[in-house]
N, CA, C and O atoms as CSV, one atom per row, in Angstrom:
chain,resi,resn,atom,element,x,y,z
A,1,MET,N,N,0.836,-1.188,-0.005
A,1,MET,CA,C,-0.001,-0.006,0.001
A,1,MET,C,C,0.874,1.256,-0.004
A,1,MET,O,O,0.573,2.238,-0.683
A,2,ARG,N,N,1.964,1.203,0.774
A,2,ARG,CA,C,2.852,2.350,0.848
A,2,ARG,C,C,3.451,2.617,-0.521
A,2,ARG,O,O,3.581,3.781,-0.900
A,3,ASP,N,N,3.824,1.589,-1.285
A,3,ASP,CA,C,4.370,1.764,-2.629
A,3,ASP,C,C,3.352,2.437,-3.542
A,3,ASP,O,O,3.705,3.289,-4.357
A,4,LEU,N,N,2.095,2.051,-3.400
A,4,LEU,CA,C,1.055,2.655,-4.215
A,4,LEU,C,C,0.922,4.154,-3.907
A,4,LEU,O,O,0.790,4.957,-4.831
A,5,VAL,N,N,0.954,4.533,-2.660
A,5,VAL,CA,C,0.863,5.941,-2.261
A,5,VAL,C,C,2.066,6.705,-2.807
A,5,VAL,O,O,1.911,7.816,-3.312
A,6,THR,N,N,3.263,6.125,-2.713
A,6,THR,CA,C,4.471,6.772,-3.239
A,6,THR,C,C,4.354,6.993,-4.738
A,6,THR,O,O,4.697,8.066,-5.235
A,7,ILE,N,N,3.878,5.996,-5.459
A,7,ILE,CA,C,3.707,6.103,-6.907
A,7,ILE,C,C,2.714,7.211,-7.238
A,7,ILE,O,O,2.960,7.999,-8.152
A,8,LEU,N,N,1.598,7.288,-6.514
A,8,LEU,CA,C,0.586,8.301,-6.779
A,8,LEU,C,C,1.126,9.709,-6.487
A,8,LEU,O,O,0.862,10.643,-7.245
A,9,VAL,N,N,1.871,9.859,-5.403
A,9,VAL,CA,C,2.418,11.176,-5.053
A,9,VAL,C,C,3.466,11.606,-6.076
A,9,VAL,O,O,3.419,12.741,-6.551
A,10,VAL,N,N,4.396,10.747,-6.425
A,10,VAL,CA,C,5.434,11.062,-7.396
A,10,VAL,C,C,4.808,11.330,-8.765
A,10,VAL,O,O,5.197,12.279,-9.447
A,11,GLY,N,N,3.859,10.517,-9.165
A,11,GLY,CA,C,3.184,10.721,-10.443
A,11,GLY,C,C,2.454,12.047,-10.496
A,11,GLY,O,O,2.471,12.721,-11.525
A,12,GLY,N,N,1.814,12.430,-9.406
A,12,GLY,CA,C,1.131,13.725,-9.339
A,12,GLY,C,C,2.089,14.873,-9.452
A,12,GLY,O,O,1.796,15.858,-10.130
A,13,CYS,N,N,3.242,14.772,-8.799
A,13,CYS,CA,C,4.264,15.823,-8.879
A,13,CYS,C,C,4.804,15.935,-10.299
A,13,CYS,O,O,4.979,17.046,-10.801
A,14,LEU,N,N,5.067,14.827,-10.945
A,14,LEU,CA,C,5.590,14.847,-12.302
A,14,LEU,C,C,4.569,15.452,-13.263
A,14,LEU,O,O,4.939,16.197,-14.170
A,15,SER,N,N,3.299,15.138,-13.072
A,15,SER,CA,C,2.250,15.729,-13.914
A,15,SER,C,C,2.200,17.228,-13.750
A,15,SER,O,O,2.051,17.955,-14.732
A,16,SER,N,N,2.322,17.701,-12.526
A,16,SER,CA,C,2.316,19.147,-12.271
A,16,SER,C,C,3.511,19.816,-12.935
A,16,SER,O,O,3.370,20.876,-13.545
A,17,LEU,N,N,4.664,19.214,-12.823
A,17,LEU,CA,C,5.870,19.772,-13.449
A,17,LEU,C,C,5.734,19.792,-14.969
A,17,LEU,O,O,6.112,20.771,-15.612
A,18,ALA,N,N,5.211,18.746,-15.532
A,18,ALA,CA,C,5.037,18.697,-16.995
A,18,ALA,C,C,4.050,19.761,-17.440
A,18,ALA,O,O,4.258,20.411,-18.465
A,19,GLY,N,N,2.993,19.942,-16.692
A,19,GLY,CA,C,2.015,20.986,-17.026
A,19,GLY,C,C,2.619,22.358,-16.983
A,19,GLY,O,O,2.309,23.192,-17.833
A,20,ALA,N,N,3.482,22.623,-16.010
A,20,ALA,CA,C,4.137,23.932,-15.904
A,20,ALA,C,C,5.107,24.137,-17.046
A,20,ALA,O,O,5.259,25.258,-17.531
A,21,ALA,N,N,5.762,23.089,-17.482
A,21,ALA,CA,C,6.729,23.198,-18.565
A,21,ALA,C,C,6.043,23.557,-19.883
A,21,ALA,O,O,6.631,24.246,-20.716
A,22,PHE,N,N,4.821,23.102,-20.078
A,22,PHE,CA,C,4.107,23.356,-21.318
A,22,PHE,C,C,3.088,24.491,-21.174
A,22,PHE,O,O,2.264,24.706,-22.063
A,23,ALA,N,N,3.147,25.217,-20.050
A,23,ALA,CA,C,2.206,26.315,-19.846
A,23,ALA,C,C,2.434,27.401,-20.887
A,23,ALA,O,O,3.559,27.661,-21.314
A,24,GLU,N,N,1.352,28.012,-21.271
A,24,GLU,CA,C,1.379,29.027,-22.305
A,24,GLU,C,C,1.436,30.416,-21.675
A,24,GLU,O,O,0.691,30.713,-20.741
A,25,ALA,N,N,2.322,31.257,-22.190
A,25,ALA,CA,C,2.351,32.649,-21.790
A,25,ALA,C,C,1.463,33.435,-22.741
A,25,ALA,O,O,1.285,33.049,-23.896
A,26,THR,N,N,0.905,34.540,-22.254
A,26,THR,CA,C,0.098,35.423,-23.103
A,26,THR,C,C,0.708,36.812,-23.060
A,26,THR,O,O,0.990,37.349,-21.989
A,27,LYS,N,N,0.907,37.384,-24.237
A,27,LYS,CA,C,1.503,38.711,-24.357
A,27,LYS,C,C,0.524,39.609,-25.088
A,27,LYS,O,O,0.031,39.264,-26.162
A,28,GLN,N,N,0.243,40.773,-24.496
A,28,GLN,CA,C,-0.659,41.741,-25.125
A,28,GLN,C,C,0.172,42.731,-25.943
A,28,GLN,O,O,1.157,43.285,-25.455
A,29,LEU,N,N,-0.240,42.942,-27.193
A,29,LEU,CA,C,0.431,43.859,-28.090
A,29,LEU,C,C,-0.550,44.998,-28.409
A,29,LEU,O,O,-1.563,44.783,-29.075
A,30,HIS,N,N,-0.245,46.186,-27.938
A,30,HIS,CA,C,-1.133,47.328,-28.119
A,30,HIS,C,C,-0.631,48.226,-29.236
A,30,HIS,O,O,0.540,48.604,-29.270
A,31,CYS,N,N,-1.536,48.563,-30.152
A,31,CYS,CA,C,-1.191,49.385,-31.318
A,31,CYS,C,C,-2.061,50.646,-31.317
A,31,CYS,O,O,-3.286,50.549,-31.259
A,32,SER,N,N,-1.442,51.819,-31.379
A,32,SER,CA,C,-2.209,53.061,-31.401
A,32,SER,C,C,-2.019,53.824,-32.717
A,32,SER,O,O,-2.311,55.017,-32.801
A,33,THR,N,N,-1.529,53.122,-33.740
A,33,THR,CA,C,-1.407,53.689,-35.084
A,33,THR,C,C,-2.073,52.716,-36.054
A,33,THR,O,O,-2.711,51.754,-35.627
A,34,THR,N,N,-1.928,52.961,-37.353
A,34,THR,CA,C,-2.576,52.065,-38.302
A,34,THR,C,C,-1.811,50.768,-38.529
A,34,THR,O,O,-2.388,49.792,-39.010
A,35,HIS,N,N,-0.511,50.738,-38.191
A,35,HIS,CA,C,0.278,49.509,-38.336
A,35,HIS,C,C,1.354,49.456,-37.287
A,35,HIS,O,O,2.102,50.416,-37.104
A,36,CYS,N,N,1.436,48.334,-36.591
A,36,CYS,CA,C,2.495,48.106,-35.613
A,36,CYS,C,C,3.132,46.749,-35.907
A,36,CYS,O,O,2.435,45.763,-36.145
A,37,ALA,N,N,4.462,46.715,-35.887
A,37,ALA,CA,C,5.200,45.462,-36.115
A,37,ALA,C,C,5.979,45.142,-34.841
A,37,ALA,O,O,6.700,45.987,-34.311
A,38,TYR,N,N,5.826,43.937,-34.368
A,38,TYR,CA,C,6.475,43.484,-33.136
A,38,TYR,C,C,7.379,42.308,-33.440
A,38,TYR,O,O,7.040,41.450,-34.255
A,39,THR,N,N,8.523,42.268,-32.789
A,39,THR,CA,C,9.409,41.102,-32.834
A,39,THR,C,C,9.433,40.533,-31.429
A,39,THR,O,O,9.882,41.189,-30.489
A,40,GLU,N,N,8.949,39.313,-31.290
A,40,GLU,CA,C,8.804,38.682,-29.981
A,40,GLU,C,C,9.645,37.410,-29.908
A,40,GLU,O,O,9.580,36.553,-30.789
A,41,GLN,N,N,10.430,37.304,-28.844
A,41,GLN,CA,C,11.301,36.139,-28.676
A,41,GLN,C,C,10.561,35.035,-27.929
A,41,GLN,O,O,9.970,35.263,-26.873
A,42,LEU,N,N,10.607,33.834,-28.502
A,42,LEU,CA,C,10.023,32.662,-27.859
A,42,LEU,C,C,11.140,31.819,-27.237
A,42,LEU,O,O,12.211,31.662,-27.823
A,43,LYS,N,N,10.881,31.290,-26.067
A,43,LYS,CA,C,11.841,30.432,-25.383
A,43,LYS,C,C,12.046,29.133,-26.141
A,43,LYS,O,O,11.264,28.794,-27.029
A,44,LYS,N,N,13.096,28.409,-25.790
A,44,LYS,CA,C,13.307,27.073,-26.345
A,44,LYS,C,C,12.099,26.227,-25.988
A,44,LYS,O,O,11.634,26.263,-24.849
A,45,ASP,N,N,11.581,25.466,-26.946
A,45,ASP,CA,C,10.387,24.642,-26.705
A,45,ASP,C,C,9.274,25.468,-26.064
A,45,ASP,O,O,8.537,24.960,-25.219
A,46,GLY,N,N,9.145,26.729,-26.454
A,46,GLY,CA,C,8.189,27.617,-25.814
A,46,GLY,C,C,6.994,27.935,-26.682
A,46,GLY,O,O,7.092,27.977,-27.908
A,47,THR,N,N,5.868,28.158,-26.038
A,47,THR,CA,C,4.628,28.565,-26.709
A,47,THR,C,C,4.159,29.861,-26.085
A,47,THR,O,O,4.113,29.993,-24.862
A,48,THR,N,N,3.808,30.824,-26.936
A,48,THR,CA,C,3.302,32.098,-26.472
A,48,THR,C,C,2.065,32.472,-27.284
A,48,THR,O,O,2.043,32.335,-28.507
A,49,SER,N,N,1.047,32.944,-26.588
A,49,SER,CA,C,-0.152,33.481,-27.240
A,49,SER,C,C,-0.018,34.997,-27.276
A,49,SER,O,O,0.421,35.622,-26.310
A,50,PHE,N,N,-0.407,35.576,-28.416
A,50,PHE,CA,C,-0.339,37.022,-28.591
A,50,PHE,C,C,-1.736,37.555,-28.799
A,50,PHE,O,O,-2.533,36.967,-29.529
A,51,GLN,N,N,-2.039,38.691,-28.145
A,51,GLN,CA,C,-3.300,39.380,-28.313
A,51,GLN,C,C,-3.013,40.771,-28.857
A,51,GLN,O,O,-2.307,41.553,-28.220
A,52,GLY,N,N,-3.559,41.090,-30.039
A,52,GLY,CA,C,-3.332,42.371,-30.678
A,52,GLY,C,C,-4.526,43.290,-30.485
A,52,GLY,O,O,-5.647,42.957,-30.869
A,53,TYR,N,N,-4.277,44.452,-29.887
A,53,TYR,CA,C,-5.321,45.427,-29.587
A,53,TYR,C,C,-5.107,46.714,-30.396
A,53,TYR,O,O,-3.971,47.139,-30.609
A,54,CYS,N,N,-6.209,47.328,-30.841
A,54,CYS,CA,C,-6.177,48.619,-31.503
A,54,CYS,C,C,-6.611,49.648,-30.459
A,54,CYS,O,O,-7.799,49.784,-30.167
A,55,ASP,N,N,-5.646,50.361,-29.908
A,55,ASP,CA,C,-5.919,51.336,-28.851
A,55,ASP,C,C,-6.344,52.686,-29.429
A,55,ASP,O,O,-5.869,53.082,-30.493
A,56,GLY,N,N,-7.222,53.384,-28.742
A,56,GLY,CA,C,-7.639,54.728,-29.149
A,56,GLY,C,C,-8.446,54.754,-30.417
A,56,GLY,O,O,-8.535,55.791,-31.074
A,57,THR,N,N,-9.034,53.640,-30.775
A,57,THR,CA,C,-9.813,53.552,-32.026
A,57,THR,C,C,-11.225,53.088,-31.704
A,57,THR,O,O,-11.426,52.116,-30.976
A,58,ASN,N,N,-12.193,53.798,-32.258
A,58,ASN,CA,C,-13.593,53.400,-32.051
A,58,ASN,C,C,-14.013,52.374,-33.088
A,58,ASN,O,O,-13.481,52.339,-34.198
A,59,ASN,N,N,-14.958,51.555,-32.720
A,59,ASN,CA,C,-15.590,50.617,-33.658
A,59,ASN,C,C,-14.617,49.743,-34.416
A,59,ASN,O,O,-14.701,49.645,-35.640
A,60,VAL,N,N,-13.697,49.107,-33.718
A,60,VAL,CA,C,-12.762,48.169,-34.339
A,60,VAL,C,C,-13.530,46.890,-34.683
A,60,VAL,O,O,-14.245,46.337,-33.847
A,61,THR,N,N,-13.371,46.431,-35.923
A,61,THR,CA,C,-14.034,45.206,-36.355
A,61,THR,C,C,-13.019,44.298,-37.042
A,61,THR,O,O,-11.877,44.695,-37.277
A,62,ASP,N,N,-13.431,43.113,-37.352
A,62,ASP,CA,C,-12.561,42.206,-38.085
A,62,ASP,C,C,-12.433,42.619,-39.553
A,62,ASP,O,O,-11.557,42.123,-40.262
A,63,ASP,N,N,-13.303,43.525,-40.010
A,63,ASP,CA,C,-13.210,44.010,-41.397
A,63,ASP,C,C,-12.230,45.180,-41.539
A,63,ASP,O,O,-11.629,45.355,-42.599
A,64,ASN,N,N,-12.063,45.987,-40.475
A,64,ASN,CA,C,-11.182,47.151,-40.593
A,64,ASN,C,C,-9.866,46.992,-39.816
A,64,ASN,O,O,-9.120,47.959,-39.660
A,65,SER,N,N,-9.586,45.802,-39.340
A,65,SER,CA,C,-8.324,45.532,-38.630
A,65,SER,C,C,-7.865,44.113,-38.952
A,65,SER,O,O,-8.630,43.311,-39.487
A,66,SER,N,N,-6.628,43.816,-38.626
A,66,SER,CA,C,-6.113,42.462,-38.847
A,66,SER,C,C,-4.843,42.242,-38.034
A,66,SER,O,O,-4.263,43.168,-37.468
A,67,MET,N,N,-4.442,40.986,-38.002
A,67,MET,CA,C,-3.205,40.603,-37.310
A,67,MET,C,C,-2.607,39.426,-38.069
A,67,MET,O,O,-3.325,38.516,-38.483
A,68,LYS,N,N,-1.314,39.450,-38.246
A,68,LYS,CA,C,-0.606,38.359,-38.944
A,68,LYS,C,C,0.612,37.967,-38.112
A,68,LYS,O,O,1.418,38.814,-37.725
A,69,CYS,N,N,0.728,36.685,-37.848
A,69,CYS,CA,C,1.868,36.160,-37.078
A,69,CYS,C,C,2.788,35.409,-38.037
A,69,CYS,O,O,2.364,34.479,-38.723
A,70,HIS,N,N,4.058,35.828,-38.074
A,70,HIS,CA,C,5.025,35.269,-39.020
A,70,HIS,C,C,6.047,34.407,-38.267
A,70,HIS,O,O,6.880,34.945,-37.538
A,71,PRO,N,N,5.997,33.082,-38.434
A,71,PRO,CA,C,6.997,32.223,-37.797
A,71,PRO,C,C,8.261,32.155,-38.639
A,71,PRO,O,O,8.265,32.522,-39.814
A,72,VAL,N,N,9.333,31.678,-38.018
A,72,VAL,CA,C,10.581,31.379,-38.732
A,72,VAL,C,C,10.702,29.858,-38.780
A,72,VAL,O,O,9.882,29.144,-38.203
A,73,LYS,N,N,11.725,29.373,-39.467
A,73,LYS,CA,C,11.938,27.919,-39.564
A,73,LYS,C,C,12.057,27.313,-38.167
A,73,LYS,O,O,12.770,27.835,-37.310
A,74,GLY,N,N,11.357,26.218,-37.955
A,74,GLY,CA,C,11.385,25.553,-36.647
A,74,GLY,C,C,10.327,26.087,-35.696
A,74,GLY,O,O,10.337,25.767,-34.508
A,75,MET,N,N,9.415,26.900,-36.214
A,75,MET,CA,C,8.363,27.497,-35.422
A,75,MET,C,C,7.043,27.420,-36.197
A,75,MET,O,O,7.029,27.437,-37.428
A,76,THR,N,N,5.952,27.337,-35.464
A,76,THR,CA,C,4.628,27.387,-36.097
A,76,THR,C,C,3.795,28.457,-35.396
A,76,THR,O,O,3.961,28.709,-34.202
A,77,CYS,N,N,2.905,29.077,-36.150
A,77,CYS,CA,C,1.960,30.054,-35.590
A,77,CYS,C,C,0.574,29.765,-36.173
A,77,CYS,O,O,0.430,29.422,-37.346
A,78,THR,N,N,-0.415,29.913,-35.334
A,78,THR,CA,C,-1.782,29.740,-35.802
A,78,THR,C,C,-2.200,30.978,-36.598
A,78,THR,O,O,-1.582,32.035,-36.478
A,79,ALA,N,N,-3.229,30.846,-37.393
A,79,ALA,CA,C,-3.807,32.000,-38.071
A,79,ALA,C,C,-4.450,32.878,-37.002
A,79,ALA,O,O,-4.968,32.381,-36.002
A,80,ALA,N,N,-4.410,34.181,-37.224
A,80,ALA,CA,C,-4.988,35.103,-36.255
A,80,ALA,C,C,-6.499,34.909,-36.183
A,80,ALA,O,O,-7.159,34.672,-37.194
A,81,ASN,N,N,-7.024,35.013,-34.985
A,81,ASN,CA,C,-8.448,34.798,-34.724
A,81,ASN,C,C,-9.023,36.064,-34.082
A,81,ASN,O,O,-8.443,36.606,-33.141
A,82,TRP,N,N,-10.158,36.527,-34.591
A,82,TRP,CA,C,-10.831,37.718,-34.067
A,82,TRP,C,C,-11.677,37.333,-32.866
A,82,TRP,O,O,-12.437,36.367,-32.932
A,83,THR,N,N,-11.557,38.074,-31.766
A,83,THR,CA,C,-12.306,37.789,-30.538
A,83,THR,C,C,-13.107,39.012,-30.149
A,83,THR,O,O,-12.532,40.063,-29.868
A,84,ASN,N,N,-14.393,38.898,-30.129
A,84,ASN,CA,C,-15.282,39.985,-29.738
A,84,ASN,C,C,-16.535,39.389,-29.100
A,84,ASN,O,O,-17.590,39.308,-29.729
A,85,TRP,N,N,-16.399,38.973,-27.840
A,85,TRP,CA,C,-17.517,38.377,-27.139
A,85,TRP,C,C,-18.585,39.415,-26.842
A,85,TRP,O,O,-18.291,40.601,-26.691
A,86,LYS,N,N,-19.787,38.971,-26.763
A,86,LYS,CA,C,-20.905,39.878,-26.439
A,86,LYS,C,C,-20.623,40.561,-25.103
A,86,LYS,O,O,-20.315,39.908,-24.105
A,87,GLY,N,N,-20.733,41.869,-25.107
A,87,GLY,CA,C,-20.516,42.621,-23.873
A,87,GLY,C,C,-19.057,42.978,-23.620
A,87,GLY,O,O,-18.760,43.722,-22.685
A,88,GLN,N,N,-18.153,42.467,-24.427
A,88,GLN,CA,C,-16.716,42.750,-24.251
A,88,GLN,C,C,-16.441,44.183,-24.738
A,88,GLN,O,O,-16.851,44.553,-25.839
A,89,LYS,N,N,-15.750,44.984,-23.923
A,89,LYS,CA,C,-15.496,46.370,-24.284
A,89,LYS,C,C,-14.393,46.510,-25.331
A,89,LYS,O,O,-14.458,47.380,-26.200
A,90,VAL,N,N,-13.383,45.650,-25.241
A,90,VAL,CA,C,-12.229,45.795,-26.143
A,90,VAL,C,C,-12.021,44.488,-26.914
A,90,VAL,O,O,-11.535,43.509,-26.349
A,91,PRO,N,N,-12.383,44.468,-28.195
A,91,PRO,CA,C,-12.130,43.279,-29.003
A,91,PRO,C,C,-10.650,43.182,-29.348
A,91,PRO,O,O,-9.936,44.182,-29.273
A,92,TYR,N,N,-10.174,41.994,-29.727
A,92,TYR,CA,C,-8.767,41.836,-30.058
A,92,TYR,C,C,-8.575,40.666,-31.009
A,92,TYR,O,O,-9.454,39.823,-31.188
A,93,TRP,N,N,-7.389,40.648,-31.615
A,93,TRP,CA,C,-6.949,39.542,-32.446
A,93,TRP,C,C,-6.032,38.666,-31.604
A,93,TRP,O,O,-5.408,39.157,-30.664
A,94,SER,N,N,-5.941,37.389,-31.921
A,94,SER,CA,C,-5.028,36.512,-31.188
A,94,SER,C,C,-4.463,35.437,-32.090
A,94,SER,O,O,-5.111,34.982,-33.032
A,95,CYS,N,N,-3.243,35.042,-31.783
A,95,CYS,CA,C,-2.609,33.890,-32.431
A,95,CYS,C,C,-1.686,33.257,-31.410
A,95,CYS,O,O,-1.366,33.870,-30.391
A,96,THR,N,N,-1.262,32.048,-31.675
A,96,THR,CA,C,-0.351,31.340,-30.793
A,96,THR,C,C,0.808,30.825,-31.601
A,96,THR,O,O,0.620,30.217,-32.655
A,97,CYS,N,N,2.023,31.067,-31.106
A,97,CYS,CA,C,3.235,30.592,-31.779
A,97,CYS,C,C,3.988,29.628,-30.878
A,97,CYS,O,O,4.065,29.823,-29.665
A,98,THR,N,N,4.545,28.583,-31.485
A,98,THR,CA,C,5.343,27.590,-30.753
A,98,THR,C,C,6.717,27.475,-31.400
A,98,THR,O,O,6.840,27.273,-32.608
A,99,ASN,N,N,7.745,27.608,-30.569
A,99,ASN,CA,C,9.117,27.385,-31.002
A,99,ASN,C,C,9.440,25.922,-30.692
A,99,ASN,O,O,9.490,25.528,-29.527
A,100,TRP,N,N,9.657,25.130,-31.725
A,100,TRP,CA,C,9.881,23.700,-31.539
A,100,TRP,C,C,11.363,23.372,-31.295
A,100,TRP,O,O,11.706,22.213,-31.058
A,101,SER,N,N,12.234,24.374,-31.350
A,101,SER,CA,C,13.666,24.136,-31.149
A,101,SER,C,C,13.951,23.913,-29.665
A,101,SER,O,O,13.527,24.690,-28.810
A,102,ALA,N,N,14.670,22.846,-29.386
A,102,ALA,CA,C,15.071,22.556,-28.013
A,102,ALA,C,C,16.419,23.183,-27.686
A,102,ALA,O,O,16.893,23.090,-26.554
A,103,THR,N,N,17.038,23.825,-28.679
A,103,THR,CA,C,18.391,24.338,-28.469
A,103,THR,C,C,18.508,25.864,-28.538
A,103,THR,O,O,19.489,26.419,-28.042
A,104,LYS,N,N,17.530,26.559,-29.144
A,104,LYS,CA,C,17.694,28.011,-29.253
A,104,LYS,C,C,16.360,28.757,-29.165
A,104,LYS,O,O,15.305,28.253,-29.550
A,105,LYS,N,N,16.458,29.980,-28.641
A,105,LYS,CA,C,15.321,30.892,-28.648
A,105,LYS,C,C,15.184,31.419,-30.074
A,105,LYS,O,O,16.168,31.529,-30.804
A,106,GLN,N,N,13.956,31.741,-30.455
A,106,GLN,CA,C,13.730,32.279,-31.812
A,106,GLN,C,C,12.710,33.398,-31.771
A,106,GLN,O,O,11.907,33.491,-30.843
A,107,ASN,N,N,12.752,34.254,-32.797
A,107,ASN,CA,C,11.863,35.406,-32.862
A,107,ASN,C,C,10.728,35.190,-33.861
A,107,ASN,O,O,10.934,34.681,-34.963
A,108,ALA,N,N,9.543,35.585,-33.451
A,108,ALA,CA,C,8.394,35.651,-34.336
A,108,ALA,C,C,8.106,37.126,-34.583
A,108,ALA,O,O,8.341,37.969,-33.717
A,109,THR,N,N,7.600,37.426,-35.761
A,109,THR,CA,C,7.189,38.793,-36.069
A,109,THR,C,C,5.664,38.831,-36.141
A,109,THR,O,O,5.036,37.989,-36.782
A,110,ILE,N,N,5.091,39.812,-35.478
A,110,ILE,CA,C,3.635,39.950,-35.462
A,110,ILE,C,C,3.274,41.349,-35.966
A,110,ILE,O,O,3.786,42.351,-35.467
A,111,ASP,N,N,2.381,41.400,-36.965
A,111,ASP,CA,C,1.910,42.671,-37.516
A,111,ASP,C,C,0.467,42.878,-37.073
A,111,ASP,O,O,-0.371,41.988,-37.218
A,112,VAL,N,N,0.189,44.056,-36.534
A,112,VAL,CA,C,-1.165,44.426,-36.147
A,112,VAL,C,C,-1.552,45.646,-36.996
A,112,VAL,O,O,-0.859,46.663,-36.993
A,113,HIS,N,N,-2.665,45.526,-37.719
A,113,HIS,CA,C,-3.189,46.621,-38.556
A,113,HIS,C,C,-4.494,47.098,-37.940
A,113,HIS,O,O,-5.379,46.304,-37.622
A,114,CYS,N,N,-4.597,48.424,-37.777
A,114,CYS,CA,C,-5.761,49.016,-37.134
A,114,CYS,C,C,-6.326,50.134,-37.986
A,114,CYS,O,O,-5.623,50.699,-38.823
A,115,PRO,N,N,-7.624,50.463,-37.772
A,115,PRO,CA,C,-8.161,51.646,-38.464
A,115,PRO,C,C,-7.503,52.897,-37.886
A,115,PRO,O,O,-6.878,52.841,-36.826
A,116,ALA,N,N,-7.641,54.008,-38.573
A,116,ALA,CA,C,-7.034,55.263,-38.101
A,116,ALA,C,C,-7.518,55.577,-36.679
A,116,ALA,O,O,-8.702,55.438,-36.370
A,117,PRO,N,N,-6.582,56.002,-35.819
A,117,PRO,CA,C,-6.967,56.360,-34.456
A,117,PRO,C,C,-8.003,57.476,-34.440
A,117,PRO,O,O,-8.012,58.347,-35.309
A,118,SER,N,N,-8.876,57.434,-33.436
A,118,SER,CA,C,-9.906,58.455,-33.307
A,118,SER,C,C,-9.762,59.142,-31.964
A,118,SER,O,O,-8.884,58.798,-31.172
A,119,GLN,N,N,-10.598,60.083,-31.718
A,119,GLN,CA,C,-10.546,60.846,-30.461
A,119,GLN,C,C,-11.232,60.073,-29.342
A,119,GLN,O,O,-12.386,60.357,-29.020
A,120,GLY,N,N,-10.559,59.122,-28.754
A,120,GLY,CA,C,-11.109,58.357,-27.621
A,120,GLY,C,C,-12.114,57.328,-28.045
A,120,GLY,O,O,-12.501,57.254,-29.212
A,121,ARG,N,N,-12.537,56.529,-27.083
A,121,ARG,CA,C,-13.501,55.458,-27.314
A,121,ARG,C,C,-14.913,55.993,-27.137
A,121,ARG,O,O,-15.153,56.903,-26.343
A,122,GLU,N,N,-15.824,55.428,-27.872
A,122,GLU,CA,C,-17.248,55.789,-27.707
A,122,GLU,C,C,-17.816,55.075,-26.524
A,122,GLU,O,O,-18.995,55.238,-26.211
């Protein structure tokens, strides 16, 4: 019975450590002009989610804004996804990039395109 308890405790600890190792970071990218380009470094074997916001712009939609995530060799990025939940004050674009290299950090480039800035939010 004691061996079973030891196995369960050790297994639980290893699962927690594995979950932490694959945890996703989220980075917010705020753009207050019509185009912003970001270069973001991903850790070795790292995954990062990016959220692109159009600051100081009224009525941002998926038709008048966009986001593109550009991976390098050894990296993958999802297509940008528009997020505007009912009742949400600030809509945003998002994508997730994964660096599959176990030996080096790598940079992803993210472009955020926004409508012309306006005088504050409505």
